[in-house]
TIBA-996060 format. One line per 2 residues: number of its first residue (from 1); for each residue x, y, z of N, C-alpha, C. Coordinates in Angstrom, 3 decimals, padded with zeros to 6 digits. Each point is the difference from the previous one (the first is absolute). Layout:
N
NUM> X:Y:Z:X:Y:Z:X:Y:Z  ...
This chain:
257
1> 000.845:-001.203:000.000:-000.845:001.203:000.000:000.878:001.249:000.000  000.902:000.108:000.982:000.887:001.151:000.093:000.931:000.032:-001.208
3> 000.516:-001.182:-000.357:000.959:-000.062:-001.111:-000.636:000.463:-001.307  -001.230:-000.467:-000.307:-000.669:000.404:-001.243:-000.294:001.491:000.001
5> -000.313:000.524:001.163:-000.289:001.439:000.080:001.273:000.812:-000.224  001.123:-000.494:000.550:001.279:000.696:-000.196:000.376:000.014:-001.477
7> -000.246:-001.132:-000.685:000.317:-000.081:-001.433:-000.819:001.003:-000.784  -001.278:000.115:000.336:-000.869:000.958:-000.684:000.490:001.429:000.215
9> 000.367:000.307:001.258:000.508:001.349:000.304:001.310:000.255:-000.740  000.825:-001.030:-000.114:001.292:000.160:-000.672:-000.198:000.289:-001.485
11> -000.933:-000.728:-000.613:-000.278:000.232:-001.421:-000.506:001.421:-000.243  -000.796:000.493:000.929:-000.547:001.350:-000.144:000.950:001.062:000.566
13> 001.152:-000.493:000.528:001.006:000.894:000.585:-000.586:000.872:001.121  -000.826:-000.656:000.807:-000.588:000.684:001.165:000.926:-000.221:001.197
15> 001.057:000.802:000.053:001.074:-000.232:000.985:-000.470:000.202:001.446  -000.882:000.904:000.201:-000.502:000.216:001.372:-000.762:-001.216:000.500
17> -000.820:-000.532:-000.896:-000.764:-001.193:000.372:000.926:-001.189:000.249  001.082:-000.101:-000.826:000.976:-001.084:000.195:000.653:000.120:001.373
19> 000.355:001.236:000.355:000.641:000.228:001.294:-000.932:-000.383:001.154  -001.271:000.346:-000.162:-000.983:-000.317:001.033:-000.148:-001.515:000.139
21> -000.076:-000.687:-001.153:-000.106:-001.470:000.043:001.223:-000.617:000.664  001.169:000.577:-000.316:001.240:-000.522:000.603:-000.024:000.151:001.522
23> -000.445:001.178:000.453:-000.078:000.240:001.453:-000.986:-000.976:000.647  -001.118:-000.250:-000.692:-001.001:-000.927:000.537:000.594:-001.395:000.150
25> 000.778:-000.444:-001.013:000.630:-001.326:000.049:000.987:-000.081:001.155  000.839:001.036:000.136:001.007:000.008:001.067:-000.665:-000.040:001.371
27> -001.026:000.838:000.155:-000.697:000.025:001.288:-000.651:-001.356:000.282  -000.587:-000.606:-001.031:-000.633:-001.302:000.181:000.992:-001.059:000.442
29> 001.177:-000.004:-000.653:001.042:-000.970:000.386:000.459:000.256:001.437  000.196:001.285:000.334:000.463:000.349:001.345:-001.005:-000.437:001.061
31> -001.290:000.312:-000.268:-001.045:-000.376:000.961:-000.078:-001.515:000.138  000.133:-000.709:-001.119:-000.039:-001.458:000.041:001.118:-000.585:000.842
33> 001.197:000.568:-000.189:001.143:-000.467:000.798:-000.211:000.294:001.472  -000.509:001.220:000.297:-000.222:000.371:001.400:-001.049:-000.901:000.658
35> -001.072:-000.270:-000.733:-001.039:-000.877:000.545:000.570:-001.391:000.270  000.833:-000.487:-000.928:000.628:-001.307:000.185:000.908:000.005:001.225
37> 000.776:001.085:000.163:000.896:000.113:001.160:-000.795:000.082:001.303  -001.072:000.788:-000.012:-000.828:000.135:001.200:-000.623:-001.345:000.384
39> -000.435:-000.731:-001.004:-000.606:-001.302:000.255:001.036:-000.982:000.554  001.209:000.035:-000.588:001.077:-000.876:000.489:000.378:000.365:001.437
41> 000.062:001.310:000.283:000.333:000.442:001.355:-001.082:-000.415:000.992  -001.268:000.096:-000.437:-001.108:-000.404:000.870:000.081:-001.498:000.321
43> 000.285:-000.812:-001.022:000.122:-001.441:000.211:001.175:-000.316:000.918  001.141:000.697:-000.232:001.190:-000.221:000.831:-000.259:000.388:001.450
45> -000.710:001.112:000.203:-000.309:000.448:001.360:-000.919:-001.000:000.706  -000.985:-000.523:-000.743:-000.911:-000.987:000.584:000.752:-001.288:000.350
47> 000.933:-000.407:-000.864:000.787:-001.207:000.264:000.915:000.211:001.204  000.620:001.195:000.077:000.861:000.296:001.143:-000.812:-000.029:001.294
49> -001.210:000.530:-000.046:-000.868:000.000:001.185:-000.306:-001.432:000.438  -000.218:-000.887:-000.970:-000.245:-001.402:000.329:001.215:-000.631:000.667
51> 001.186:000.296:-000.553:001.234:-000.522:000.596:000.152:000.497:001.444  -000.250:001.294:000.201:000.173:000.584:001.330:-000.997:-000.591:000.996
53> -001.222:-000.224:-000.442:-001.014:-000.595:000.879:000.402:-001.420:000.388  000.478:-000.764:-000.982:000.458:-001.361:000.300:001.184:000.025:000.957
55> 000.934:000.916:-000.254:001.167:000.126:000.881:-000.424:000.333:001.425  -000.964:000.899:000.119:-000.465:000.402:001.331:-000.500:-001.206:000.783
57> -000.818:-000.835:-000.642:-000.540:-001.192:000.670:001.112:-000.997:000.337  000.928:-000.184:-000.943:001.096:-000.955:000.228:000.918:000.470:001.118
59> 000.275:001.298:000.045:000.868:000.543:001.050:-000.640:-000.169:001.368  -001.282:000.296:000.096:-000.701:-000.181:001.273:000.068:-001.454:000.467
61> -000.250:-000.927:-000.924:000.052:-001.419:000.348:001.400:-000.409:000.429  001.012:000.492:-000.694:001.388:-000.348:000.329:000.395:000.540:001.367
63> -000.447:001.218:000.312:000.315:000.576:001.310:-000.596:-000.863:001.115  -001.251:-000.392:-000.173:-000.651:-000.847:001.004:000.719:-001.344:000.128
65> 000.375:-000.575:-001.137:000.684:-001.298:000.009:001.341:000.092:000.720  000.805:000.988:-000.361:001.331:000.114:000.589:-000.062:000.419:001.467
67> -000.963:000.820:000.352:-000.131:000.381:001.407:-000.397:-001.201:000.851  -000.839:-000.876:-000.542:-000.372:-001.218:000.707:001.215:-000.892:000.197
69> 000.821:-000.110:-001.055:001.226:-000.792:000.095:000.958:000.626:001.005  000.140:001.331:-000.054:000.901:000.685:000.930:-000.475:-000.131:001.443
71> -001.307:-000.062:000.176:-000.541:-000.197:001.345:000.465:-001.343:000.560  -000.050:-001.019:-000.843:000.477:-001.313:000.431:001.503:000.025:000.246
73> 000.751:000.648:-000.918:001.444:000.149:000.181:000.320:000.643:001.350  -000.655:001.127:000.264:000.279:000.755:001.221:-000.295:-000.833:001.236
75> -001.109:-000.744:-000.042:-000.362:-000.830:001.139:001.046:-001.091:000.230  000.359:-000.704:-001.076:000.981:-001.083:000.122:001.355:000.559:000.435
77> 000.401:001.132:-000.579:001.277:000.609:000.380:000.036:000.334:001.494  -001.088:000.573:000.493:-000.073:000.343:001.422:000.125:-001.242:000.873
79> -000.687:-001.071:-000.414:000.065:-001.237:000.779:001.381:-000.632:-000.067  000.632:000.025:-001.157:001.337:-000.583:-000.144:001.014:000.745:000.865
81> -000.090:001.302:000.022:000.933:000.781:000.821:-000.241:-000.245:001.494  -001.248:-000.232:000.358:-000.267:-000.323:001.397:000.550:-001.381:000.348
83> 000.001:-000.939:-000.969:000.609:-001.320:000.221:001.496:000.154:000.234  000.649:000.824:-000.817:001.439:000.225:000.159:000.304:000.640:001.351
85> -000.877:000.889:000.443:000.176:000.603:001.329:-000.081:-001.068:001.090  -000.937:-000.945:-000.165:-000.135:-001.085:000.974:001.253:-000.867:000.004
87> 000.503:-000.319:-001.197:001.185:-000.855:-000.099:001.239:000.666:000.600  000.088:001.298:-000.094:001.173:000.717:000.481:-000.185:000.550:001.409
89> -001.238:-000.041:000.516:-000.281:000.588:001.301:000.078:-000.998:001.143  -000.550:000.374:001.135:-000.005:-000.883:001.182:-000.741:-001.304:-000.294
91> 000.365:-001.039:000.713:-000.549:-001.339:-000.253:-001.281:-000.283:000.781  -000.607:001.043:000.605:-001.203:-000.239:000.793:-001.244:-000.200:-000.868
93> 000.096:000.327:-001.302:-001.115:-000.270:-000.917:000.045:-001.485:-000.343  -001.070:-000.715:000.310:000.012:-001.453:-000.153:-000.456:-000.486:-001.361
95> -000.842:000.780:-000.705:-000.447:-000.435:-001.312:-000.403:001.196:-000.855  000.031:-000.220:-001.306:-000.414:001.045:-000.933:-001.514:000.013:-000.124
97> -000.528:001.151:-000.361:-001.438:000.064:-000.271:-000.302:-000.714:-001.319  -001.278:-000.265:-000.235:-000.387:-000.668:-001.234:000.375:000.803:-001.234
99> -000.207:001.316:000.041:000.314:000.827:-001.166:001.506:000.133:-000.200  000.768:000.026:001.089:001.457:000.030:-000.129:000.496:-001.269:-000.681
101> -000.532:-001.133:000.425:000.417:-001.282:-000.562:-000.382:-000.106:-001.480  -001.229:000.373:-000.334:-000.436:-000.080:-001.387:000.785:000.954:-000.886
103> 000.417:001.134:000.537:000.791:000.954:-000.772:001.342:-000.587:-000.408  000.547:-000.861:000.819:001.254:-000.671:-000.368:-000.214:-000.843:-001.258
105> -001.136:-000.702:-000.042:-000.320:-000.765:-001.208:-000.133:000.915:-001.211  -000.620:001.167:000.177:-000.226:000.921:-001.113:001.229:000.841:-000.346
107> 001.087:-000.185:000.719:001.170:000.858:-000.221:000.622:-000.178:-001.378  -000.284:-001.121:-000.674:000.574:-000.199:-001.333:-000.978:000.390:-001.109
109> -001.169:000.490:000.375:-001.013:000.344:-001.003:-000.011:001.519:-000.181  000.605:000.459:-001.065:000.041:001.440:-000.258:-000.041:000.296:-001.498
111> -000.449:-000.951:-000.785:-000.119:000.226:-001.435:-001.403:000.528:-000.308  -000.089:001.268:-000.363:-001.283:000.636:-000.253:-000.419:-000.229:-001.452
113> -001.196:-000.524:-000.190:-000.519:-000.219:-001.344:-000.724:001.257:-000.462  000.776:000.996:-000.419:-000.571:001.245:-000.504:000.451:000.185:-001.446
115> -000.939:000.039:-000.919:000.324:000.003:-001.427:000.007:001.401:-000.619  -000.245:001.022:000.789:000.007:001.349:-000.558:-001.363:000.420:-000.528
117> -000.001:001.039:-000.830:-001.234:000.589:-000.524:-000.211:-000.462:-001.444  -001.069:-000.756:-000.279:-000.236:-000.519:-001.350:-000.053:001.087:-001.077
119> -000.597:001.142:000.314:-000.114:001.062:-001.002:001.367:000.551:-000.380  000.897:000.122:000.976:001.361:000.473:-000.302:000.711:-001.003:-000.897
121> -000.153:-001.281:000.306:000.601:-001.041:-000.844:-000.541:000.090:-001.426  -001.300:000.224:-000.130:-000.614:000.119:-001.328:000.552:001.200:-000.755
123> 000.114:001.136:000.682:000.506:001.208:-000.644:001.461:-000.159:-000.420  000.803:-000.638:000.844:001.410:-000.203:-000.330:000.153:-000.979:-001.160
125> -000.763:-001.090:000.034:000.098:-001.015:-001.051:-000.428:000.551:-001.354  -001.038:000.819:-000.009:-000.522:000.553:-001.250:000.699:001.289:-000.420
127> 000.914:000.500:000.863:000.698:001.242:-000.321:-000.870:001.231:000.095  -001.047:-000.059:000.829:-000.945:001.120:000.089:000.080:000.739:001.336
129> 001.116:-000.147:000.705:000.110:000.708:001.280:-000.072:001.515:-000.207  000.437:000.469:-001.182:-000.048:001.442:-000.298:-001.426:000.520:-000.118
131> -000.989:-000.926:-000.075:-001.396:000.454:-000.048:-000.443:000.566:001.341  000.781:-000.255:001.061:-000.224:000.654:001.293:000.735:001.333:-000.037
133> -000.724:001.092:-000.066:000.615:001.296:-000.261:000.549:000.684:001.247  -000.462:-000.405:001.175:000.467:000.653:001.219:001.413:-000.481:000.316
135> 000.954:000.919:-000.004:001.406:-000.359:000.184:000.266:-000.573:001.384  -000.614:000.582:001.029:000.209:-000.484:001.369:-000.503:-001.435:000.152
137> -001.136:-000.290:-000.593:-000.557:-001.345:000.085:000.890:-001.001:-000.738  000.494:000.386:-001.172:000.891:-000.900:-000.749:001.252:-000.312:000.812
139> 000.532:000.991:000.685:001.191:-000.224:000.829:-000.307:-000.957:001.148  -001.164:000.142:000.607:-000.385:-000.895:001.087:-000.167:-001.434:-000.502
141> -000.598:-000.150:-001.173:-000.172:-001.340:-000.568:001.349:-000.617:-000.349  000.929:000.825:-000.467:001.353:-000.494:-000.293:000.696:-000.449:001.287
143> -000.171:000.772:001.075:000.582:-000.389:001.293:-000.603:-001.311:000.490  -001.301:-000.154:-000.199:-000.667:-001.237:000.402:000.634:-001.199:-000.702
145> 000.246:000.138:-001.315:000.596:-001.095:-000.756:001.441:-000.257:000.432  000.750:001.065:000.276:001.384:-000.158:000.457:000.044:-000.730:001.336
147> -000.866:000.390:000.926:-000.045:-000.673:001.299:-000.403:-001.455:-000.156  -000.934:-000.252:-000.913:-000.463:-001.370:-000.216:001.126:-000.872:-000.545
149> 000.754:000.522:-000.944:001.120:-000.761:-000.558:001.096:-000.215:001.041  000.299:001.049:000.787:000.995:-000.146:001.060:-000.449:-000.980:001.065
151> -001.278:000.058:000.317:-000.587:-000.899:000.981:000.134:-001.452:-000.458  -000.292:-000.242:-001.274:000.112:-001.359:-000.535:001.428:-000.527:000.106
153> 000.981:000.867:-000.311:001.402:-000.433:000.082:000.404:-000.304:001.437  -000.429:000.853:000.930:000.324:-000.223:001.407:-000.652:-001.280:000.506
155> -001.276:-000.193:-000.344:-000.713:-001.197:000.433:000.667:-001.264:-000.530  000.462:000.067:-001.229:000.669:-001.160:-000.590:001.221:-000.390:000.827
157> 000.731:001.008:000.472:001.162:-000.286:000.836:-000.377:-000.474:001.390  -001.064:000.587:000.555:-000.398:-000.348:001.363:-000.508:-001.435:000.110
159> -000.733:-000.447:-001.011:-000.619:-001.326:000.097:000.899:-001.112:-000.534  001.125:000.383:-000.622:000.854:-001.012:-000.636:000.491:-001.043:000.996
161> 000.399:000.433:001.184:000.524:-000.942:000.997:-000.653:000.201:001.365  -001.263:000.397:-000.022:-000.679:000.254:001.266:-000.123:-001.291:000.811
163> -000.095:000.179:001.287:000.010:-001.143:000.922:-001.388:-000.211:000.590  -000.516:-001.215:-000.138:-001.266:-000.372:000.630:000.330:-000.578:001.368
165> -000.150:000.811:001.021:000.450:-000.376:001.342:-000.644:-001.293:000.512  -001.307:-000.211:-000.152:-000.579:-001.254:000.503:000.589:-001.249:-000.666
167> 000.515:000.158:-001.214:000.594:-001.151:-000.683:001.412:-000.279:000.534  000.756:001.077:000.225:001.380:-000.153:000.462:000.060:-000.250:001.504
169> -000.922:000.617:000.729:-000.004:-000.124:001.465:-001.322:-000.636:000.439  -000.281:-001.180:-000.531:-001.268:-000.672:000.308:-000.098:-000.441:001.452
171> 001.135:-000.085:000.694:-000.039:-000.355:001.423:-000.386:001.192:000.868  000.034:001.199:-000.577:-000.283:001.216:000.770:-001.408:000.548:-000.231
173> -000.556:-000.261:-001.174:-001.322:000.538:-000.321:-000.802:-001.029:-000.782  -001.249:-000.165:000.385:-000.899:-000.945:-000.664:-001.201:000.768:-000.560
175> -000.328:-000.284:-001.263:-001.104:000.689:-000.668:-001.281:-000.794:000.202  -001.033:000.671:000.456:-001.295:-000.642:000.194:-000.780:-000.026:-001.307
177> -000.894:-000.926:-000.154:-000.688:-000.224:-001.262:-000.883:001.169:-000.417  -000.506:000.777:000.945:-000.927:001.075:-000.364:000.678:001.132:-000.769
179> 001.324:-000.032:-000.114:000.688:001.036:-000.764:-000.247:-000.169:-001.498  -000.574:-001.136:-000.395:-000.227:-000.277:-001.414:-001.123:000.834:-000.598
181> -000.809:000.636:000.812:-001.116:000.792:-000.521:000.503:001.375:-000.434  000.282:000.138:-001.307:000.486:001.278:-000.521:-001.093:000.775:-000.724
183> -001.260:-000.368:000.238:-001.094:000.694:-000.661:-000.389:001.296:000.685  000.705:000.361:001.058:-000.352:001.184:000.763:000.823:001.202:-000.448
185> -000.579:001.201:000.144:000.745:001.221:-000.229:001.063:000.127:001.090  001.141:000.704:-000.321:001.084:000.103:000.985:-000.442:000.442:001.392
187> -000.837:001.059:000.059:-000.425:000.506:001.304:-000.839:-001.039:000.744  -000.878:-000.679:-000.738:-000.841:-001.017:000.619:000.831:-001.198:000.439
189> 001.013:-000.326:-000.798:000.878:-001.105:000.371:000.713:000.305:001.317  000.450:001.257:000.148:000.688:000.381:001.236:-000.902:-000.216:001.205
191> -001.283:000.323:-000.165:-000.935:-000.094:001.117:-000.450:-001.420:000.295  -000.104:-000.840:-001.053:-000.620:-001.308:000.176:000.972:-001.181:-000.005
193> 001.233:000.193:-000.504:000.886:-001.146:-000.152:001.342:000.141:000.708  000.522:001.223:000.073:001.394:000.152:000.425:000.234:-000.372:001.453
195> -001.020:000.053:000.808:000.218:-000.268:001.421:000.185:-001.486:000.299  -000.355:-000.881:-000.935:000.119:-001.422:000.288:000.356:-000.812:-001.256
197> 000.862:000.577:-000.845:000.402:-000.693:-001.226:001.303:-000.767:000.159  000.716:000.216:001.106:001.279:-000.689:000.194:000.279:-000.170:001.489
199> 000.902:-000.935:000.288:000.423:-000.254:001.383:001.522:000.105:000.064  000.507:000.798:000.937:001.444:000.224:000.111:000.550:-000.540:001.323
201> 001.272:-000.396:-000.026:000.705:-000.478:001.188:001.076:001.022:000.361  -000.380:000.960:000.826:000.870:001.126:000.313:001.287:-000.444:000.683
203> -000.069:-001.006:000.875:001.198:-000.432:000.711:001.088:-000.473:-000.962  -000.402:-000.691:-001.074:000.972:-000.458:-000.994:000.477:001.151:-000.890
205> -000.887:000.937:-000.270:000.376:001.145:-000.837:001.078:000.843:000.668  -000.082:000.136:001.320:000.957:000.839:000.724:001.431:-000.509:-000.157
207> 000.164:-001.290:-000.164:001.349:-000.581:-000.027:000.496:-000.274:-001.425  -000.778:000.384:-000.997:000.370:-000.286:-001.391:000.390:001.299:-000.704
209> 001.340:000.228:-000.096:000.498:001.230:-000.625:-000.339:000.041:-001.492  -000.012:-001.169:-000.648:-000.330:-000.049:-001.421:-001.426:000.447:-000.260
211> -000.917:-000.408:000.875:-001.396:000.425:-000.149:-000.117:001.507:000.137  000.685:000.562:000.987:-000.068:001.450:000.215:000.516:000.740:-001.229
213> 001.115:-000.450:-000.559:000.547:000.661:-001.191:-000.966:-000.106:-001.191  -000.589:-001.179:-000.166:-000.947:-000.190:-001.103:-001.230:000.889:000.177
215> -000.448:000.155:001.223:-001.165:000.841:000.260:000.319:001.473:-000.290  001.179:000.446:000.384:000.411:001.377:-000.288:000.082:000.225:-001.508
217> 000.535:-000.984:-000.716:000.123:000.111:-001.452:-001.380:000.122:-000.649  -000.926:-000.851:000.392:-001.349:000.054:-000.566:-000.702:001.307:000.346
219> 000.183:000.450:001.226:-000.630:001.246:000.438:000.518:001.180:-000.818  001.296:000.006:-000.257:000.604:001.078:-000.786:-000.512:-000.019:-001.438
221> -000.080:-001.189:-000.589:-000.488:-000.110:-001.377:-001.457:000.443:-000.099  -000.799:-000.408:000.945:-001.406:000.389:-000.025:-000.143:001.510:000.174
223> 000.841:000.574:000.835:-000.034:001.449:000.189:000.351:000.753:-001.276  000.976:-000.527:-000.768:000.362:000.631:-001.266:-001.150:-000.093:-001.000
225> -000.666:-001.155:-000.043:-001.151:-000.167:-000.900:-001.113:000.978:000.382  -000.234:000.161:001.297:-001.035:000.920:000.472:000.352:001.439:-000.365
227> 001.291:000.333:000.047:000.434:001.360:-000.331:-000.282:000.296:-001.469  000.288:-000.952:-000.883:-000.281:000.187:-001.417:-001.502:000.134:-000.238
229> -000.789:-000.803:000.700:-001.456:000.084:-000.154:-000.516:001.365:000.445  000.559:000.519:001.084:-000.451:001.301:000.507:000.372:001.129:-000.956
231> 001.146:-000.119:-000.670:000.388:001.005:-000.996:-000.995:000.002:-001.157  -000.423:-001.177:-000.405:-000.961:-000.074:-001.096:-001.331:000.612:000.414
233> -000.393:-000.200:001.248:-001.240:000.605:000.499:000.097:001.516:-000.068  001.162:000.563:000.385:000.182:001.452:-000.038:-000.199:000.544:-001.416
235> 000.568:-000.704:-000.991:-000.151:000.440:-001.389:-001.455:-000.108:-000.438  -000.660:-001.076:000.380:-001.394:-000.197:-000.385:-000.907:001.041:000.648
237> 000.281:000.360:001.234:-000.804:001.027:000.680:000.151:001.345:-000.715  001.237:000.341:-000.385:000.222:001.245:-000.745:-000.701:-000.054:-001.361
239> 000.026:-001.165:-000.640:-000.674:-000.171:-001.287:-001.509:000.150:000.151  -000.538:-000.580:001.065:-001.436:000.115:000.270:-000.393:001.467:000.206
241> 000.806:000.707:000.733:-000.290:001.416:000.254:-000.019:000.792:-001.302  000.984:-000.266:-000.872:000.062:000.731:-001.268:-001.185:-000.366:-000.897
243> -000.381:-001.263:-000.018:-001.159:-000.416:-000.794:-001.281:000.658:000.507  -000.131:000.116:001.311:-001.165:000.696:000.566:-000.057:001.444:-000.489
245> 001.175:000.648:-000.056:000.052:001.396:-000.447:-000.381:000.117:-001.474  000.524:-000.899:-000.826:-000.273:000.060:-001.437:-001.464:-000.314:-000.300
247> -000.524:-001.029:000.671:-001.371:-000.442:-000.255:-001.024:000.764:000.826  000.498:000.911:000.856:-000.879:000.807:000.853:-000.867:-000.898:000.883
249> 000.665:-000.941:000.671:-000.691:-000.924:000.903:000.218:000.459:001.436  -001.081:000.110:000.735:000.059:000.401:001.410:-000.526:-001.155:000.840
251> 000.902:-000.617:000.765:-000.401:-001.123:000.839:-000.597:000.457:001.339  -000.071:001.310:000.200:-000.579:000.515:001.228:000.794:-000.408:001.213
253> -000.716:-000.455:001.019:000.653:-000.417:001.238:000.444:-001.446:-000.045  -000.312:-000.683:-001.135:000.376:-001.399:-000.139:001.513:-000.119:-000.004
255> 000.527:-000.977:000.717:001.447:-000.202:000.053:000.448:-000.605:-001.325  000.633:000.813:-000.857:000.351:-000.462:-001.332:001.478:000.188:-000.317
257> 000.729:000.577:000.906:001.410:000.283:-000.287:000.875:-000.995:000.743
């Protein structure tokens, strides 16, 4: 339509009309490109919003998961240190408490099954991490991945030659059958199982230097694992805060940090 009209104007040497047609074509192309760009930007913004919403949910879940694990770590660590105090202190303590004894059994368990944030893995694998435009958030997600990779390397070293105390010192600690129920959440397990999951012979433990050294080694390794887990929680909490700001989410008085 435009082309045939331009040809007619050209034959009649209507230069003003040709110029007007040319301007109309240029403007049409420009508007078309702008509309296409606006539509692409709208789609990209909607996709980024979906990513951020998914990240927000995943971060919240990860914080709850790791805090639950850290709660168990902290409890076991406290009990293990109290056992060491008993072993090194006066001999008037005749037996360990149920939770102290069970903590000795758990002293070799510090491998956290935390796989990270699925959305971050998806963005990295597909090369679309740049679709997250907030620079502060991208830096936090990068820190999360760095901590996760460092954590994996440390865990690999910690578990390579870890010592299962009840296996090596079976004359000092006996595991009761009810410890087999692992269907409970960590906090619930502490309340319902730890007080009577094992039986310890404190008199024999006091005279076994090898047991004391092994217990210190396990306690130290578990403490290092807990420290790495707590660092990851700190990064996730900062990430959650930034996501709340970007998505304009107000948790009110709800404990969300």
